[in-house]
PDB file of N, CA, C and O in Angstrom:
ATOM      1  N   MET A   1     101.031 115.412  76.931  1.00  0.00           N
ATOM      2  CA  MET A   1     101.570 114.657  78.036  1.00  0.00           C
ATOM      3  C   MET A   1     100.406 114.022  78.788  1.00  0.00           C
ATOM      4  O   MET A   1      99.343 114.624  78.938  1.00  0.00           O
ATOM      5  N   LYS A   2     100.622 112.808  79.251  1.00  0.00           N
ATOM      6  CA  LYS A   2      99.631 112.107  80.068  1.00  0.00           C
ATOM      7  C   LYS A   2     100.145 112.050  81.506  1.00  0.00           C
ATOM      8  O   LYS A   2     101.320 111.778  81.752  1.00  0.00           O
ATOM      9  N   LEU A   3      99.245 112.309  82.441  1.00  0.00           N
ATOM     10  CA  LEU A   3      99.572 112.241  83.862  1.00  0.00           C
ATOM     11  C   LEU A   3      98.589 111.325  84.565  1.00  0.00           C
ATOM     12  O   LEU A   3      97.409 111.278  84.217  1.00  0.00           O
ATOM     13  N   ALA A   4      99.083 110.596  85.558  1.00  0.00           N
ATOM     14  CA  ALA A   4      98.237 109.764  86.417  1.00  0.00           C
ATOM     15  C   ALA A   4      98.426 110.239  87.850  1.00  0.00           C
ATOM     16  O   ALA A   4      99.551 110.321  88.342  1.00  0.00           O
ATOM     17  N   LEU A   5      97.337 110.545  88.505  1.00  0.00           N
ATOM     18  CA  LEU A   5      97.366 110.978  89.902  1.00  0.00           C
ATOM     19  C   LEU A   5      96.765 109.869  90.753  1.00  0.00           C
ATOM     20  O   LEU A   5      95.573 109.575  90.657  1.00  0.00           O
ATOM     21  N   TYR A   6      97.597 109.260  91.582  1.00  0.00           N
ATOM     22  CA  TYR A   6      97.124 108.223  92.506  1.00  0.00           C
ATOM     23  C   TYR A   6      96.597 108.936  93.743  1.00  0.00           C
ATOM     24  O   TYR A   6      97.290 109.747  94.357  1.00  0.00           O
ATOM     25  N   SER A   7      95.364 108.616  94.092  1.00  0.00           N
ATOM     26  CA  SER A   7      94.626 109.346  95.106  1.00  0.00           C
ATOM     27  C   SER A   7      93.672 108.402  95.820  1.00  0.00           C
ATOM     28  O   SER A   7      93.596 107.217  95.492  1.00  0.00           O
ATOM     29  N   LYS A   8      92.948 108.929  96.793  1.00  0.00           N
ATOM     30  CA  LYS A   8      91.831 108.184  97.379  1.00  0.00           C
ATOM     31  C   LYS A   8      90.803 109.174  97.894  1.00  0.00           C
ATOM     32  O   LYS A   8      91.147 110.305  98.238  1.00  0.00           O
ATOM     33  N   PRO A   9      89.558 108.763  97.949  1.00  0.00           N
ATOM     34  CA  PRO A   9      88.500 109.668  98.404  1.00  0.00           C
ATOM     35  C   PRO A   9      88.777 110.192  99.809  1.00  0.00           C
ATOM     36  O   PRO A   9      89.218 109.451 100.688  1.00  0.00           O
ATOM     37  N   GLY A  10      88.510 111.480 100.004  1.00  0.00           N
ATOM     38  CA  GLY A  10      88.670 112.083 101.319  1.00  0.00           C
ATOM     39  C   GLY A  10      90.074 112.541 101.643  1.00  0.00           C
ATOM     40  O   GLY A  10      90.311 113.057 102.735  1.00  0.00           O
ATOM     41  N   CYS A  11      91.004 112.370 100.734  1.00  0.00           N
ATOM     42  CA  CYS A  11      92.387 112.804 100.975  1.00  0.00           C
ATOM     43  C   CYS A  11      92.502 114.278 100.588  1.00  0.00           C
ATOM     44  O   CYS A  11      92.459 114.614  99.404  1.00  0.00           O
ATOM     45  N   HIS A  12      92.646 115.146 101.568  1.00  0.00           N
ATOM     46  CA  HIS A  12      92.694 116.580 101.270  1.00  0.00           C
ATOM     47  C   HIS A  12      93.954 116.969 100.507  1.00  0.00           C
ATOM     48  O   HIS A  12      93.927 117.924  99.731  1.00  0.00           O
ATOM     49  N   LEU A  13      95.052 116.258 100.708  1.00  0.00           N
ATOM     50  CA  LEU A  13      96.270 116.538  99.943  1.00  0.00           C
ATOM     51  C   LEU A  13      96.070 116.187  98.474  1.00  0.00           C
ATOM     52  O   LEU A  13      96.505 116.917  97.584  1.00  0.00           O
ATOM     53  N   CYS A  14      95.410 115.064  98.234  1.00  0.00           N
ATOM     54  CA  CYS A  14      95.118 114.631  96.857  1.00  0.00           C
ATOM     55  C   CYS A  14      94.182 115.619  96.175  1.00  0.00           C
ATOM     56  O   CYS A  14      94.404 116.010  95.030  1.00  0.00           O
ATOM     57  N   GLU A  15      93.141 116.014  96.883  1.00  0.00           N
ATOM     58  CA  GLU A  15      92.177 116.954  96.323  1.00  0.00           C
ATOM     59  C   GLU A  15      92.839 118.288  96.003  1.00  0.00           C
ATOM     60  O   GLU A  15      92.534 118.905  94.983  1.00  0.00           O
ATOM     61  N   GLY A  16      93.750 118.738  96.876  1.00  0.00           N
ATOM     62  CA  GLY A  16      94.451 119.997  96.647  1.00  0.00           C
ATOM     63  C   GLY A  16      95.312 119.951  95.397  1.00  0.00           C
ATOM     64  O   GLY A  16      95.313 120.893  94.605  1.00  0.00           O
ATOM     65  N   LEU A  17      96.052 118.845  95.215  1.00  0.00           N
ATOM     66  CA  LEU A  17      96.895 118.718  94.033  1.00  0.00           C
ATOM     67  C   LEU A  17      96.032 118.612  92.779  1.00  0.00           C
ATOM     68  O   LEU A  17      96.363 119.204  91.751  1.00  0.00           O
ATOM     69  N   GLN A  18      94.939 117.871  92.851  1.00  0.00           N
ATOM     70  CA  GLN A  18      94.052 117.743  91.700  1.00  0.00           C
ATOM     71  C   GLN A  18      93.487 119.109  91.308  1.00  0.00           C
ATOM     72  O   GLN A  18      93.422 119.428  90.121  1.00  0.00           O
ATOM     73  N   GLU A  19      93.084 119.908  92.276  1.00  0.00           N
ATOM     74  CA  GLU A  19      92.556 121.244  91.989  1.00  0.00           C
ATOM     75  C   GLU A  19      93.604 122.114  91.302  1.00  0.00           C
ATOM     76  O   GLU A  19      93.285 122.851  90.368  1.00  0.00           O
ATOM     77  N   LYS A  20      94.845 122.032  91.758  1.00  0.00           N
ATOM     78  CA  LYS A  20      95.915 122.822  91.140  1.00  0.00           C
ATOM     79  C   LYS A  20      96.157 122.374  89.707  1.00  0.00           C
ATOM     80  O   LYS A  20      96.349 123.199  88.815  1.00  0.00           O
ATOM     81  N   LEU A  21      96.147 121.066  89.491  1.00  0.00           N
ATOM     82  CA  LEU A  21      96.347 120.555  88.131  1.00  0.00           C
ATOM     83  C   LEU A  21      95.201 120.978  87.218  1.00  0.00           C
ATOM     84  O   LEU A  21      95.429 121.348  86.067  1.00  0.00           O
ATOM     85  N   GLU A  22      93.980 120.925  87.722  1.00  0.00           N
ATOM     86  CA  GLU A  22      92.828 121.328  86.920  1.00  0.00           C
ATOM     87  C   GLU A  22      92.849 122.826  86.613  1.00  0.00           C
ATOM     88  O   GLU A  22      92.316 123.257  85.591  1.00  0.00           O
ATOM     89  N   ALA A  23      93.461 123.617  87.492  1.00  0.00           N
ATOM     90  CA  ALA A  23      93.575 125.053  87.258  1.00  0.00           C
ATOM     91  C   ALA A  23      94.572 125.369  86.143  1.00  0.00           C
ATOM     92  O   ALA A  23      94.599 126.488  85.631  1.00  0.00           O
ATOM     93  N   LEU A  24      95.384 124.393  85.771  1.00  0.00           N
ATOM     94  CA  LEU A  24      96.374 124.583  84.708  1.00  0.00           C
ATOM     95  C   LEU A  24      95.820 124.120  83.367  1.00  0.00           C
ATOM     96  O   LEU A  24      96.539 123.526  82.564  1.00  0.00           O
ATOM     97  N   SER A  25      94.549 124.391  83.130  1.00  0.00           N
ATOM     98  CA  SER A  25      93.886 123.910  81.919  1.00  0.00           C
ATOM     99  C   SER A  25      94.478 124.495  80.641  1.00  0.00           C
ATOM    100  O   SER A  25      94.227 123.978  79.553  1.00  0.00           O
ATOM    101  N   HIS A  26      95.261 125.566  80.759  1.00  0.00           N
ATOM    102  CA  HIS A  26      95.898 126.145  79.570  1.00  0.00           C
ATOM    103  C   HIS A  26      97.065 125.285  79.071  1.00  0.00           C
ATOM    104  O   HIS A  26      97.548 125.481  77.956  1.00  0.00           O
ATOM    105  N   LEU A  27      97.513 124.341  79.890  1.00  0.00           N
ATOM    106  CA  LEU A  27      98.567 123.413  79.468  1.00  0.00           C
ATOM    107  C   LEU A  27      97.915 122.192  78.814  1.00  0.00           C
ATOM    108  O   LEU A  27      96.805 121.794  79.169  1.00  0.00           O
ATOM    109  N   ASP A  28      98.625 121.616  77.861  1.00  0.00           N
ATOM    110  CA  ASP A  28      98.072 120.487  77.107  1.00  0.00           C
ATOM    111  C   ASP A  28      98.516 119.162  77.739  1.00  0.00           C
ATOM    112  O   ASP A  28      99.531 118.583  77.353  1.00  0.00           O
ATOM    113  N   PHE A  29      97.737 118.699  78.713  1.00  0.00           N
ATOM    114  CA  PHE A  29      98.003 117.390  79.313  1.00  0.00           C
ATOM    115  C   PHE A  29      96.682 116.726  79.654  1.00  0.00           C
ATOM    116  O   PHE A  29      95.669 117.386  79.884  1.00  0.00           O
ATOM    117  N   ALA A  30      96.722 115.404  79.681  1.00  0.00           N
ATOM    118  CA  ALA A  30      95.563 114.609  80.077  1.00  0.00           C
ATOM    119  C   ALA A  30      95.822 114.082  81.485  1.00  0.00           C
ATOM    120  O   ALA A  30      96.875 113.506  81.760  1.00  0.00           O
ATOM    121  N   LEU A  31      94.861 114.283  82.363  1.00  0.00           N
ATOM    122  CA  LEU A  31      94.995 113.842  83.752  1.00  0.00           C
ATOM    123  C   LEU A  31      94.019 112.715  84.022  1.00  0.00           C
ATOM    124  O   LEU A  31      92.815 112.851  83.804  1.00  0.00           O
ATOM    125  N   GLU A  32      94.553 111.600  84.501  1.00  0.00           N
ATOM    126  CA  GLU A  32      93.717 110.482  84.939  1.00  0.00           C
ATOM    127  C   GLU A  32      93.900 110.337  86.440  1.00  0.00           C
ATOM    128  O   GLU A  32      95.008 110.087  86.915  1.00  0.00           O
ATOM    129  N   VAL A  33      92.815 110.492  87.185  1.00  0.00           N
ATOM    130  CA  VAL A  33      92.854 110.320  88.634  1.00  0.00           C
ATOM    131  C   VAL A  33      92.530 108.864  88.927  1.00  0.00           C
ATOM    132  O   VAL A  33      91.488 108.350  88.521  1.00  0.00           O
ATOM    133  N   ARG A  34      93.438 108.210  89.638  1.00  0.00           N
ATOM    134  CA  ARG A  34      93.286 106.786  89.940  1.00  0.00           C
ATOM    135  C   ARG A  34      93.060 106.586  91.437  1.00  0.00           C
ATOM    136  O   ARG A  34      93.918 106.916  92.255  1.00  0.00           O
ATOM    137  N   ASP A  35      91.918 106.053  91.774  1.00  0.00           N
ATOM    138  CA  ASP A  35      91.538 105.792  93.161  1.00  0.00           C
ATOM    139  C   ASP A  35      92.229 104.500  93.612  1.00  0.00           C
ATOM    140  O   ASP A  35      91.929 103.415  93.115  1.00  0.00           O
ATOM    141  N   ILE A  36      93.152 104.637  94.556  1.00  0.00           N
ATOM    142  CA  ILE A  36      93.925 103.468  94.985  1.00  0.00           C
ATOM    143  C   ILE A  36      93.085 102.434  95.720  1.00  0.00           C
ATOM    144  O   ILE A  36      93.510 101.291  95.889  1.00  0.00           O
ATOM    145  N   THR A  37      91.887 102.833  96.160  1.00  0.00           N
ATOM    146  CA  THR A  37      91.044 101.868  96.874  1.00  0.00           C
ATOM    147  C   THR A  37      90.319 100.924  95.919  1.00  0.00           C
ATOM    148  O   THR A  37      89.636 100.001  96.362  1.00  0.00           O
ATOM    149  N   THR A  38      90.463 101.149  94.602  1.00  0.00           N
ATOM    150  CA  THR A  38      89.770 100.296  93.633  1.00  0.00           C
ATOM    151  C   THR A  38      90.618  99.113  93.171  1.00  0.00           C
ATOM    152  O   THR A  38      90.112  98.189  92.534  1.00  0.00           O
ATOM    153  N   ARG A  39      91.911  99.149  93.495  1.00  0.00           N
ATOM    154  CA  ARG A  39      92.787  98.041  93.076  1.00  0.00           C
ATOM    155  C   ARG A  39      93.782  97.724  94.187  1.00  0.00           C
ATOM    156  O   ARG A  39      94.472  98.622  94.671  1.00  0.00           O
ATOM    157  N   PRO A  40      93.864  96.468  94.595  1.00  0.00           N
ATOM    158  CA  PRO A  40      94.780  96.097  95.680  1.00  0.00           C
ATOM    159  C   PRO A  40      96.241  96.421  95.373  1.00  0.00           C
ATOM    160  O   PRO A  40      96.979  96.810  96.279  1.00  0.00           O
ATOM    161  N   ASP A  41      96.679  96.272  94.117  1.00  0.00           N
ATOM    162  CA  ASP A  41      98.078  96.555  93.807  1.00  0.00           C
ATOM    163  C   ASP A  41      98.388  98.036  93.958  1.00  0.00           C
ATOM    164  O   ASP A  41      99.467  98.384  94.438  1.00  0.00           O
ATOM    165  N   TRP A  42      97.470  98.924  93.562  1.00  0.00           N
ATOM    166  CA  TRP A  42      97.685 100.356  93.754  1.00  0.00           C
ATOM    167  C   TRP A  42      97.675 100.694  95.245  1.00  0.00           C
ATOM    168  O   TRP A  42      98.499 101.479  95.714  1.00  0.00           O
ATOM    169  N   PHE A  43      96.740 100.098  95.983  1.00  0.00           N
ATOM    170  CA  PHE A  43      96.643 100.376  97.415  1.00  0.00           C
ATOM    171  C   PHE A  43      97.922  99.953  98.133  1.00  0.00           C
ATOM    172  O   PHE A  43      98.468 100.710  98.936  1.00  0.00           O
ATOM    173  N   ASP A  44      98.399  98.738  97.843  1.00  0.00           N
ATOM    174  CA  ASP A  44      99.617  98.250  98.497  1.00  0.00           C
ATOM    175  C   ASP A  44     100.817  99.141  98.193  1.00  0.00           C
ATOM    176  O   ASP A  44     101.662  99.371  99.057  1.00  0.00           O
ATOM    177  N   ARG A  45     100.885  99.636  96.972  1.00  0.00           N
ATOM    178  CA  ARG A  45     102.040 100.435  96.558  1.00  0.00           C
ATOM    179  C   ARG A  45     101.988 101.880  97.077  1.00  0.00           C
ATOM    180  O   ARG A  45     103.018 102.429  97.468  1.00  0.00           O
ATOM    181  N   TYR A  46     100.803 102.499  97.085  1.00  0.00           N
ATOM    182  CA  TYR A  46     100.716 103.937  97.332  1.00  0.00           C
ATOM    183  C   TYR A  46     100.000 104.343  98.616  1.00  0.00           C
ATOM    184  O   TYR A  46      99.849 105.538  98.870  1.00  0.00           O
ATOM    185  N   GLN A  47      99.555 103.390  99.432  1.00  0.00           N
ATOM    186  CA  GLN A  47      98.718 103.748 100.579  1.00  0.00           C
ATOM    187  C   GLN A  47      99.369 104.753 101.533  1.00  0.00           C
ATOM    188  O   GLN A  47      98.660 105.528 102.175  1.00  0.00           O
ATOM    189  N   TYR A  48     100.696 104.758 101.639  1.00  0.00           N
ATOM    190  CA  TYR A  48     101.380 105.675 102.553  1.00  0.00           C
ATOM    191  C   TYR A  48     102.045 106.839 101.833  1.00  0.00           C
ATOM    192  O   TYR A  48     102.752 107.629 102.459  1.00  0.00           O
ATOM    193  N   GLN A  49     101.828 106.956 100.523  1.00  0.00           N
ATOM    194  CA  GLN A  49     102.542 107.968  99.748  1.00  0.00           C
ATOM    195  C   GLN A  49     101.636 108.981  99.061  1.00  0.00           C
ATOM    196  O   GLN A  49     102.132 110.008  98.599  1.00  0.00           O
ATOM    197  N   ILE A  50     100.342 108.741  98.975  1.00  0.00           N
ATOM    198  CA  ILE A  50      99.473 109.606  98.181  1.00  0.00           C
ATOM    199  C   ILE A  50      99.510 111.052  98.687  1.00  0.00           C
ATOM    200  O   ILE A  50      99.695 111.286  99.881  1.00  0.00           O
ATOM    201  N   PRO A  51      99.339 112.001  97.799  1.00  0.00           N
ATOM    202  CA  PRO A  51      99.146 111.864  96.362  1.00  0.00           C
ATOM    203  C   PRO A  51     100.459 111.575  95.644  1.00  0.00           C
ATOM    204  O   PRO A  51     101.512 112.093  96.016  1.00  0.00           O
ATOM    205  N   VAL A  52     100.381 110.751  94.623  1.00  0.00           N
ATOM    206  CA  VAL A  52     101.531 110.443  93.770  1.00  0.00           C
ATOM    207  C   VAL A  52     101.145 110.821  92.349  1.00  0.00           C
ATOM    208  O   VAL A  52     100.143 110.348  91.812  1.00  0.00           O
ATOM    209  N   LEU A  53     101.966 111.688  91.749  1.00  0.00           N
ATOM    210  CA  LEU A  53     101.729 112.125  90.380  1.00  0.00           C
ATOM    211  C   LEU A  53     102.782 111.485  89.486  1.00  0.00           C
ATOM    212  O   LEU A  53     103.981 111.595  89.743  1.00  0.00           O
ATOM    213  N   CYS A  54     102.323 110.817  88.436  1.00  0.00           N
ATOM    214  CA  CYS A  54     103.216 110.127  87.507  1.00  0.00           C
ATOM    215  C   CYS A  54     103.026 110.655  86.096  1.00  0.00           C
ATOM    216  O   CYS A  54     101.917 110.995  85.683  1.00  0.00           O
ATOM    217  N   ARG A  55     104.113 110.715  85.381  1.00  0.00           N
ATOM    218  CA  ARG A  55     104.085 111.028  83.947  1.00  0.00           C
ATOM    219  C   ARG A  55     104.024 109.688  83.230  1.00  0.00           C
ATOM    220  O   ARG A  55     104.856 108.815  83.476  1.00  0.00           O
ATOM    221  N   VAL A  56     103.049 109.519  82.349  1.00  0.00           N
ATOM    222  CA  VAL A  56     102.882 108.276  81.608  1.00  0.00           C
ATOM    223  C   VAL A  56     103.589 108.445  80.268  1.00  0.00           C
ATOM    224  O   VAL A  56     103.243 109.318  79.472  1.00  0.00           O
ATOM    225  N   VAL A  57     104.580 107.599  80.035  1.00  0.00           N
ATOM    226  CA  VAL A  57     105.400 107.673  78.824  1.00  0.00           C
ATOM    227  C   VAL A  57     105.114 106.439  77.977  1.00  0.00           C
ATOM    228  O   VAL A  57     105.209 105.307  78.452  1.00  0.00           O
ATOM    229  N   GLU A  58     104.766 106.673  76.728  1.00  0.00           N
ATOM    230  CA  GLU A  58     104.541 105.561  75.796  1.00  0.00           C
ATOM    231  C   GLU A  58     105.894 105.087  75.264  1.00  0.00           C
ATOM    232  O   GLU A  58     106.686 105.881  74.756  1.00  0.00           O
ATOM    233  N   THR A  59     106.145 103.788  75.388  1.00  0.00           N
ATOM    234  CA  THR A  59     107.377 103.184  74.875  1.00  0.00           C
ATOM    235  C   THR A  59     106.987 102.032  73.947  1.00  0.00           C
ATOM    236  O   THR A  59     105.837 101.591  73.967  1.00  0.00           O
ATOM    237  N   PRO A  60     107.918 101.541  73.141  1.00  0.00           N
ATOM    238  CA  PRO A  60     107.607 100.391  72.287  1.00  0.00           C
ATOM    239  C   PRO A  60     107.141  99.168  73.083  1.00  0.00           C
ATOM    240  O   PRO A  60     106.390  98.341  72.567  1.00  0.00           O
ATOM    241  N   GLU A  61     107.584  99.054  74.335  1.00  0.00           N
ATOM    242  CA  GLU A  61     107.201  97.930  75.188  1.00  0.00           C
ATOM    243  C   GLU A  61     105.858  98.152  75.875  1.00  0.00           C
ATOM    244  O   GLU A  61     105.319  97.242  76.505  1.00  0.00           O
ATOM    245  N   GLY A  62     105.323  99.353  75.754  1.00  0.00           N
ATOM    246  CA  GLY A  62     104.072  99.699  76.422  1.00  0.00           C
ATOM    247  C   GLY A  62     104.266 100.907  77.312  1.00  0.00           C
ATOM    248  O   GLY A  62     105.377 101.428  77.417  1.00  0.00           O
ATOM    249  N   PRO A  63     103.195 101.363  77.958  1.00  0.00           N
ATOM    250  CA  PRO A  63     103.307 102.557  78.796  1.00  0.00           C
ATOM    251  C   PRO A  63     104.178 102.324  80.022  1.00  0.00           C
ATOM    252  O   PRO A  63     104.172 101.251  80.627  1.00  0.00           O
ATOM    253  N   ARG A  64     104.929 103.368  80.367  1.00  0.00           N
ATOM    254  CA  ARG A  64     105.777 103.358  81.562  1.00  0.00           C
ATOM    255  C   ARG A  64     105.413 104.588  82.381  1.00  0.00           C
ATOM    256  O   ARG A  64     105.153 105.655  81.824  1.00  0.00           O
ATOM    257  N   GLU A  65     105.394 104.441  83.689  1.00  0.00           N
ATOM    258  CA  GLU A  65     105.078 105.561  84.562  1.00  0.00           C
ATOM    259  C   GLU A  65     106.322 106.001  85.313  1.00  0.00           C
ATOM    260  O   GLU A  65     107.019 105.199  85.935  1.00  0.00           O
ATOM    261  N   ASP A  66     106.579 107.302  85.234  1.00  0.00           N
ATOM    262  CA  ASP A  66     107.684 107.900  85.973  1.00  0.00           C
ATOM    263  C   ASP A  66     107.084 108.817  87.025  1.00  0.00           C
ATOM    264  O   ASP A  66     106.402 109.787  86.693  1.00  0.00           O
ATOM    265  N   ALA A  67     107.336 108.513  88.297  1.00  0.00           N
ATOM    266  CA  ALA A  67     106.823 109.359  89.370  1.00  0.00           C
ATOM    267  C   ALA A  67     107.545 110.704  89.337  1.00  0.00           C
ATOM    268  O   ALA A  67     108.769 110.768  89.224  1.00  0.00           O
ATOM    269  N   LEU A  68     106.763 111.771  89.436  1.00  0.00           N
ATOM    270  CA  LEU A  68     107.326 113.113  89.481  1.00  0.00           C
ATOM    271  C   LEU A  68     107.663 113.451  90.933  1.00  0.00           C
ATOM    272  O   LEU A  68     107.101 112.861  91.856  1.00  0.00           O
ATOM    273  N   PRO A  69     108.576 114.395  91.133  1.00  0.00           N
ATOM    274  CA  PRO A  69     108.925 114.757  92.512  1.00  0.00           C
ATOM    275  C   PRO A  69     107.704 115.231  93.295  1.00  0.00           C
ATOM    276  O   PRO A  69     106.815 115.896  92.764  1.00  0.00           O
ATOM    277  N   ARG A  70     107.694 114.873  94.547  1.00  0.00           N
ATOM    278  CA  ARG A  70     106.579 115.260  95.416  1.00  0.00           C
ATOM    279  C   ARG A  70     106.736 116.729  95.803  1.00  0.00           C
ATOM    280  O   ARG A  70     107.788 117.151  96.283  1.00  0.00           O
ATOM    281  N   LEU A  71     105.683 117.487  95.587  1.00  0.00           N
ATOM    282  CA  LEU A  71     105.684 118.898  95.953  1.00  0.00           C
ATOM    283  C   LEU A  71     105.063 119.087  97.327  1.00  0.00           C
ATOM    284  O   LEU A  71     104.268 118.264  97.782  1.00  0.00           O
ATOM    285  N   SER A  72     105.428 120.163  97.971  1.00  0.00           N
ATOM    286  CA  SER A  72     104.799 120.526  99.232  1.00  0.00           C
ATOM    287  C   SER A  72     103.319 120.787  98.987  1.00  0.00           C
ATOM    288  O   SER A  72     102.964 121.356  97.956  1.00  0.00           O
ATOM    289  N   PRO A  73     102.446 120.384  99.910  1.00  0.00           N
ATOM    290  CA  PRO A  73     101.021 120.688  99.753  1.00  0.00           C
ATOM    291  C   PRO A  73     100.759 122.193  99.672  1.00  0.00           C
ATOM    292  O   PRO A  73      99.722 122.620  99.163  1.00  0.00           O
ATOM    293  N   ARG A  74     101.689 122.985 100.168  1.00  0.00           N
ATOM    294  CA  ARG A  74     101.540 124.440 100.134  1.00  0.00           C
ATOM    295  C   ARG A  74     102.134 125.065  98.872  1.00  0.00           C
ATOM    296  O   ARG A  74     102.109 126.285  98.713  1.00  0.00           O
ATOM    297  N   ALA A  75     102.665 124.239  97.980  1.00  0.00           N
ATOM    298  CA  ALA A  75     103.264 124.765  96.755  1.00  0.00           C
ATOM    299  C   ALA A  75     102.206 125.513  95.944  1.00  0.00           C
ATOM    300  O   ALA A  75     101.096 125.015  95.753  1.00  0.00           O
ATOM    301  N   PRO A  76     102.553 126.707  95.470  1.00  0.00           N
ATOM    302  CA  PRO A  76     101.590 127.456  94.663  1.00  0.00           C
ATOM    303  C   PRO A  76     101.422 126.823  93.279  1.00  0.00           C
ATOM    304  O   PRO A  76     102.243 126.014  92.846  1.00  0.00           O
ATOM    305  N   ILE A  77     100.362 127.200  92.609  1.00  0.00           N
ATOM    306  CA  ILE A  77     100.078 126.668  91.274  1.00  0.00           C
ATOM    307  C   ILE A  77     101.269 126.918  90.342  1.00  0.00           C
ATOM    308  O   ILE A  77     101.588 126.078  89.500  1.00  0.00           O
ATOM    309  N   ALA A  78     101.917 128.062  90.490  1.00  0.00           N
ATOM    310  CA  ALA A  78     103.069 128.381  89.624  1.00  0.00           C
ATOM    311  C   ALA A  78     104.176 127.342  89.777  1.00  0.00           C
ATOM    312  O   ALA A  78     104.848 127.011  88.800  1.00  0.00           O
ATOM    313  N   LYS A  79     104.369 126.834  90.964  1.00  0.00           N
ATOM    314  CA  LYS A  79     105.394 125.809  91.201  1.00  0.00           C
ATOM    315  C   LYS A  79     104.994 124.493  90.546  1.00  0.00           C
ATOM    316  O   LYS A  79     105.841 123.795  89.989  1.00  0.00           O
ATOM    317  N   VAL A  80     103.715 124.152  90.608  1.00  0.00           N
ATOM    318  CA  VAL A  80     103.220 122.933  89.954  1.00  0.00           C
ATOM    319  C   VAL A  80     103.421 123.064  88.442  1.00  0.00           C
ATOM    320  O   VAL A  80     103.872 122.123  87.788  1.00  0.00           O
ATOM    321  N   GLU A  81     103.087 124.223  87.898  1.00  0.00           N
ATOM    322  CA  GLU A  81     103.266 124.453  86.460  1.00  0.00           C
ATOM    323  C   GLU A  81     104.740 124.356  86.072  1.00  0.00           C
ATOM    324  O   GLU A  81     105.072 123.762  85.047  1.00  0.00           O
ATOM    325  N   GLN A  82     105.615 124.931  86.876  1.00  0.00           N
ATOM    326  CA  GLN A  82     107.060 124.874  86.601  1.00  0.00           C
ATOM    327  C   GLN A  82     107.547 123.424  86.587  1.00  0.00           C
ATOM    328  O   GLN A  82     108.333 123.047  85.717  1.00  0.00           O
ATOM    329  N   MET A  83     107.094 122.614  87.531  1.00  0.00           N
ATOM    330  CA  MET A  83     107.498 121.217  87.572  1.00  0.00           C
ATOM    331  C   MET A  83     107.013 120.477  86.319  1.00  0.00           C
ATOM    332  O   MET A  83     107.767 119.717  85.711  1.00  0.00           O
ATOM    333  N   LEU A  84     105.770 120.700  85.944  1.00  0.00           N
ATOM    334  CA  LEU A  84     105.240 120.032  84.753  1.00  0.00           C
ATOM    335  C   LEU A  84     106.035 120.417  83.510  1.00  0.00           C
ATOM    336  O   LEU A  84     106.349 119.560  82.684  1.00  0.00           O
ATOM    337  N   GLN A  85     106.356 121.673  83.376  1.00  0.00           N
ATOM    338  CA  GLN A  85     107.110 122.121  82.208  1.00  0.00           C
ATOM    339  C   GLN A  85     108.507 121.521  82.197  1.00  0.00           C
ATOM    340  O   GLN A  85     109.058 121.273  81.125  1.00  0.00           O
ATOM    341  N   THR A  86     109.085 121.285  83.348  1.00  0.00           N
ATOM    342  CA  THR A  86     110.397 120.638  83.434  1.00  0.00           C
ATOM    343  C   THR A  86     110.335 119.227  82.865  1.00  0.00           C
ATOM    344  O   THR A  86     111.256 118.792  82.173  1.00  0.00           O
ATOM    345  N   TYR A  87     109.257 118.515  83.155  1.00  0.00           N
ATOM    346  CA  TYR A  87     109.129 117.130  82.699  1.00  0.00           C
ATOM    347  C   TYR A  87     108.475 117.030  81.326  1.00  0.00           C
ATOM    348  O   TYR A  87     108.342 115.934  80.782  1.00  0.00           O
ATOM    349  N   TRP A  88     108.072 118.149  80.771  1.00  0.00           N
ATOM    350  CA  TRP A  88     107.469 118.216  79.456  1.00  0.00           C
ATOM    351  C   TRP A  88     108.538 118.070  78.379  1.00  0.00           C
ATOM    352  O   TRP A  88     108.266 117.518  77.313  1.00  0.00           O
ATOM    353  N   GLU A  89     109.722 118.545  78.638  1.00  0.00           N
ATOM    354  CA  GLU A  89     110.796 118.623  77.643  1.00  0.00           C
ATOM    355  C   GLU A  89     111.050 117.355  76.857  1.00  0.00           C
ATOM    356  O   GLU A  89     111.199 117.450  75.639  1.00  0.00           O
ATOM    357  N   PRO A  90     111.112 116.173  77.452  1.00  0.00           N
ATOM    358  CA  PRO A  90     111.372 114.978  76.655  1.00  0.00           C
ATOM    359  C   PRO A  90     110.359 114.764  75.540  1.00  0.00           C
ATOM    360  O   PRO A  90     110.717 114.213  74.499  1.00  0.00           O
ATOM    361  N   ASP A  91     109.116 115.176  75.716  1.00  0.00           N
ATOM    362  CA  ASP A  91     108.108 115.026  74.661  1.00  0.00           C
ATOM    363  C   ASP A  91     108.373 115.949  73.482  1.00  0.00           C
ATOM    364  O   ASP A  91     108.115 115.577  72.337  1.00  0.00           O
ATOM    365  N   THR A  92     108.884 117.146  73.742  1.00  0.00           N
ATOM    366  CA  THR A  92     109.073 118.111  72.668  1.00  0.00           C
ATOM    367  C   THR A  92     110.324 117.806  71.854  1.00  0.00           C
ATOM    368  O   THR A  92     110.506 118.374  70.777  1.00  0.00           O
ATOM    369  N   ALA A  93     111.176 116.935  72.336  1.00  0.00           N
ATOM    370  CA  ALA A  93     112.405 116.599  71.632  1.00  0.00           C
ATOM    371  C   ALA A  93     112.178 115.610  70.490  1.00  0.00           C
ATOM    372  O   ALA A  93     113.086 115.356  69.699  1.00  0.00           O
ATOM    373  N   LYS A  94     110.973 115.052  70.400  1.00  0.00           N
ATOM    374  CA  LYS A  94     110.700 114.019  69.385  1.00  0.00           C
ATOM    375  C   LYS A  94     110.686 114.570  67.998  1.00  0.00           C
ATOM    376  O   LYS A  94     110.471 113.827  67.041  1.00  0.00           O
TER     377      LYS A  94
END
């Protein structure tokens, strides 16, 4: 599974979610952290919503991003893992 985390430098909520995702290294996913300050379109879209975690799905038309539900910043790592496993299922059905 591929994940994209929209973030920006100095965002403690973004850093917290990134740390939790990195702690789940036993799961097989690729994480790309995207700094919204590097592209105006990302900044305009996510400036008031970060952190935003998206599942990147490959389709015949090209990659599509599905935003995952926003978790509480206080959510434990187990809750983050449970959410990822919920959205993992479509990949295993192939």
